[in-house]
VOBA-1610 file (N, C-alpha, C; in pm, whole numbers, padded with zeros to 5 digits, always signed):
BEGIN
Unk-04420+00415+00010Unk-04346+00411+00134Unk-04447+00406+00248Unk-04424+00313+00338Unk-04517+00300+00450Unk-04486+00405+00557Unk-04582+00422+00644Unk-04567+00520+00752Unk-04453+00482+00846Unk-04440+00353+00877Unk-04334+00311+00968Unk-04194+00327+00908Unk-04182+00309+00777Unk-04049+00320+00716Unk-03995+00462+00723Unk-04081+00560+00737Unk-04035+00698+00751Unk-03964+00721+00884Unk-04002+00644+00986Unk-03946+00662+01119Unk-03833+00564+01151Unk-03812+00468+01064Unk-03706+00372+01086Unk-03570+00439+01073Unk-03485+00405+01164Unk-03350+00460+01162Unk-03269+00389+01055Unk-03196+00466+00978Unk-03109+00409+00876Unk-02992+00341+00945Unk-02954+00224+00894Unk-02842+00152+00952Unk-02713+00223+00916Unk-02632+00246+01018Unk-02506+00314+00999Unk-02397+00213+00966Unk-02309+00251+00879Unk-02196+00167+00842Unk-02109+00149+00967Unk-02079+00025+01008Unk-02001+00003+01131Unk-01862+00067+01127Unk-01800+00071+01008Unk-01668+00132+00997Unk-01675+00282+01020Unk-01779+00346+00970Unk-01798+00490+00991Unk-01821+00518+01140Unk-01900+00435+01205Unk-01927+00451+01348Unk-01800+00431+01430Unk-01719+00332+01394Unk-01595+00304+01467Unk-01498+00422+01455Unk-01483+00474+01334Unk-01393+00589+01313Unk-01443+00713+01387Unk-01574+00735+01385Unk-01630+00851+01456Unk-01601+00841+01605Unk-01616+00722+01662Unk-01588+00702+01804Unk-01441+00729+01835Unk-01352+00678+01751Unk-01209+00700+01775Unk-01170+00847+01756Unk-01232+00915+01663Unk-01204+01057+01646Unk-01250+01137+01767Unk-01358+01093+01827Unk-01416+01163+01943Unk-01341+01130+02072Unk-01310+01003+02094Unk-01259+00961+02224Unk-01125+00888+02217Unk-01069+00872+02100Unk-00945+00797+02088Unk-00823+00881+02122Unk-00717+00813+02155Unk-00590+00881+02183Unk-00507+00885+02057Unk-00419+00985+02052Unk-00327+00998+01939Unk-00203+00915+01964Unk-00150+00861+01857Unk-00027+00785+01864Unk+00048+00798+01732Unk+00156+00725+01720Unk+00236+00727+01599Unk+00255+00585+01549Unk+00242+00570+01419Unk+00258+00439+01356Unk+00363+00450+01246Unk+00417+00337+01209Unk+00512+00329+01098Unk+00446+00253+00984Unk+00449+00312+00866Unk+00390+00249+00748Unk+00478+00133+00703Unk+00414+00018+00684Unk+00485-00100+00634Unk+00476-00110+00483Unk+00361-00064+00427Unk+00345-00068+00283Unk+00200-00047+00242Unk+00179-00036+00112Unk+00044-00025+00056Unk+00033-00124-00059Unk-00086-00181-00073Unk-00115-00276-00180Unk-00260-00262-00218Unk-00293-00300-00341Unk-00433-00302-00384Unk-00491-00439-00348Unk-00616-00437-00298Unk-00683-00564-00268Unk-00755-00614-00393Unk-00828-00722-00381Unk-00898-00782-00494Unk-01003-00692-00557Unk-01056-00596-00479Unk-01158-00504-00530Unk-01098-00375-00584Unk-00965-00363-00582Unk-00900-00243-00632Unk-00882-00133-00529Unk-00919-00159-00403Unk-00900-00061-00297Unk-00755-00064-00251Unk-00701+00054-00219Unk-00565+00061-00167Unk-00567+00031-00018Unk-00490-00068+00023Unk-00483-00109+00162Unk-00348-00066+00220Unk-00354-00008+00338Unk-00236+00038+00409Unk-00206-00058+00523Unk-00083-00102+00534Unk-00042-00183+00649Unk+00052-00097+00733Unk+00033-00104+00865Unk+00112-00021+00955Unk+00132-00094+01087Unk+00233-00051+01160Unk+00261-00109+01292Unk+00280+00004+01392Unk+00253-00027+01519Unk+00267+00072+01625Unk+00283-00001+01758Unk+00332+00072+01857Unk+00355+00016+01990Unk+00279+00098+02092Unk+00199+00031+02174Unk+00123+00094+02282Unk+00149+00014+02409Unk+00194+00079+02513Unk+00218+00011+02641Unk+00315-00104+02632Unk+00414-00092+02544Unk+00514-00198+02530Unk+00473-00314+02442Unk+00350-00313+02391Unk+00303-00420+02302Unk+00303-00370+02158Unk+00346-00454+02067Unk+00348-00420+01925Unk+00219-00467+01859Unk+00167-00382+01772Unk+00046-00412+01697Unk+00074-00391+01548Unk+00006-00469+01466Unk+00012-00451+01322Unk-00132-00451+01272Unk-00164-00356+01183Unk-00302-00344+01135Unk-00303-00307+00987Unk-00422-00321+00929Unk-00445-00288+00790Unk-00569-00200+00783Unk-00571-00109+00688Unk-00692-00029+00666Unk-00699+00012+00520Unk-00822+00031+00476Unk-00844+00080+00340Unk-00827+00231+00342Unk-00751+00284+00246Unk-00732+00428+00238Unk-00858+00491+00181Unk-00903+00602+00243Unk-01022+00671+00193Unk-00980+00769+00083Unk-01078+00837+00024Unk-01053+00926-00090Unk-00957+01038-00055Unk-00971+01094+00065Unk-00883+01203+00108Unk-00739+01155+00123Unk-00722+01036+00178Unk-00588+00981+00197Unk-00523+00945+00063Unk-00603+00904-00033Unk-00549+00870-00164Unk-00489+00991-00235Unk-00531+01110-00195Unk-00477+01233-00254Unk-00337+01264-00202Unk-00294+01194-00096Unk-00163+01217-00034Unk-00079+01089-00035Unk-00047+01035-00153Unk+00024+00906-00157Unk+00164+00912-00095Unk+00229+01027-00098Unk+00364+01038-00041Unk+00365+01028+00111Unk+00252+01049+00176Unk+00243+01036+00321Unk+00248+00890+00364Unk+00225+00797+00273Unk+00212+00656+00308Unk+00318+00569+00242Unk+00436+00625+00226Unk+00548+00548+00173Unk+00602+00457+00284Unk+00652+00338+00250Unk+00705+00247+00353Unk+00813+00315+00437Unk+00801+00298+00568Unk+00896+00359+00662Unk+00853+00494+00714Unk+00749+00554+00655Unk+00701+00685+00700Unk+00631+00672+00835Unk+00642+00777+00916Unk+00569+00783+01041Unk+00440+00860+01016Unk+00329+00805+01065Unk+00197+00867+01046Unk+00125+00872+01181Unk+00027+00962+01190Unk-00054+00975+01311Unk-00167+00874+01307Unk-00194+00814+01423Unk-00307+00724+01431Unk-00390+00757+01553Unk-00512+00711+01552Unk-00603+00720+01666Unk-00629+00577+01712Unk-00631+00557+01845Unk-00656+00423+01898Unk-00741+00432+02023Unk-00807+00323+02053Unk-00889+00311+02173Unk-00797+00272+02288Unk-00787+00355+02395Unk-00695+00322+02504Unk-00733+00194+02579Unk-00860+00155+02574Unk-00901+00030+02639Unk-00879-00092+02551Unk-00877-00070+02420Unk-00852-00178+02323Unk-00755-00124+02217Unk-00627-00119+02246Unk-00531-00057+02155Unk-00526-00117+02015Unk-00575-00238+01998Unk-00577-00298+01864Unk-00681-00231+01775Unk-00774-00157+01834Unk-00874-00083+01759Unk-00814+00053+01724Unk-00771+00068+01599Unk-00701+00191+01559Unk-00727+00219+01412Unk-00691+00342+01373Unk-00686+00375+01231Unk-00594+00494+01211Unk-00533+00499+01093Unk-00441+00607+01057Unk-00525+00725+01011Unk-00491+00842+01064Unk-00565+00965+01032Unk-00516+01020+00900
//
């Protein structure tokens, strides 16, 4: 290992950084679950919709390990809590 590699900053996963920002500075809202499906890699994907400022949004996200332990929370038609960026409401994720 070279001397410079010890001081190089590790690249952060952009999804982890985005979620951390929304947890810190995002607003709370409510979304309606549209459904869950497995993607080509076997990850469970959640589709949900929500309304902010009179505009409707629809989004998808991969469920993390903690969320997979609560499958009944993500049944179609369920209301769930989400975090969103008030300046860019399309930037959101279900908590």
